[in-house]
C-alpha positions in Angstrom: -0.3 -0.2 -0.1 1.0 3.7 -0.7 -0.5 6.6 1.0 0.1 9.8 -0.1 -0.6 13.0 1.8 -1.0 16.5 1.3 -1.1 20.0 3.1 -3.1 22.9 1.3 -2.7 26.7 2.5 -5.2 29.1 1.4 -5.0 32.0 -0.5 -5.7 34.5 1.3 -8.4 36.2 -0.8 -10.9 32.7 -1.0 -13.9 33.7 0.1 -15.7 31.7 2.8 -12.8 29.4 3.5 -14.9 26.8 5.0 -17.5 25.9 2.3 -14.4 26.1 0.1 -12.6 23.1 2.2 -16.1 21.7 2.7 -16.3 21.1 -1.5 -12.8 20.1 -2.2 -13.8 17.7 1.0 -16.6 16.0 -0.5 -15.5 16.2 -4.7 -12.0 14.4 -3.3 -13.7 12.0 -1.0 -16.1 11.2 -3.4 -13.4 9.8 -6.2 -13.6 6.4 -4.2 -14.9 3.6 -5.9 -14.4 5.7 -9.3 -10.4 5.3 -10.0 -9.0 1.7 -9.9 -6.2 1.7 -7.2 -7.5 4.6 -5.5 -8.3 2.0 -1.8 -9.1 5.6 0.6 -9.4 9.3 0.7 -9.9 11.8 3.6 -9.6 15.2 3.2 -9.7 16.8 7.0 -10.7 20.3 7.3 -11.1 20.3 11.4 -7.7 21.7 12.5 -6.7 23.9 15.7 -5.6 27.6 14.9 -1.8 26.2 15.7 -1.8 24.9 12.2 0.2 26.0 9.1 -2.3 24.3 6.8 -6.3 24.4 5.9 -6.5 21.2 4.1 -5.6 18.0 4.4 -5.3 14.9 2.1 -4.8 11.3 3.5 -5.0 8.9 0.8 -4.3 5.1 0.4 -3.7 3.5 -2.7 -2.9 -0.6 -4.0 0.4 0.5 -4.8 3.3 3.4 -6.7 1.9 2.7 -9.9 -1.9 3.2 -8.9 -0.6 6.7 -7.4 0.7 7.3 -10.9 -2.7 6.9 -12.7 -4.1 8.4 -9.8 -3.2 11.8 -11.0 -3.3 11.6 -14.7 -6.8 10.1 -14.2 -9.4 13.0 -15.7 -11.4 13.0 -13.0 -9.2 13.9 -10.6 -7.3 16.4 -13.2 -11.2 18.2 -13.1 -11.0 18.5 -9.6 -7.4 19.2 -8.9 -7.1 22.3 -11.7 -10.5 23.5 -11.5 -11.4 23.4 -7.8 -8.5 23.1 -5.5 -5.4 24.8 -7.6 -7.2 28.1 -7.9 -8.1 28.4 -4.3 -4.4 27.2 -2.8 -1.6 29.2 -2.3 1.5 26.1 -1.0 1.1 22.3 -1.6 3.4 19.9 0.3 3.1 16.6 -0.3 4.9 12.7 1.0 4.4 9.5 -0.4 5.0 6.3 1.5 4.9 2.8 1.7 3.1 1.2 4.3 
């Protein structure tokens, strides 16, 4: 199994960050069962004030090839390009085998 973690920081100009974070959560979590090899997707939006990020992705894939395929999959690309990237100023990722 492969874990794919991302922490995003939203742009200051995003209106209603909580609503946008929830929209991202629903869209990304909705990909489970639609993309082969994507085992689990958790988007965390509730955080302590001391957190430096606004949204965190904790996702699990069958293997590294599944993660690579997910990153190019049209459903993921649509959400990433149309909803996530326009809202974010910073993205940190961490991938590992578990």
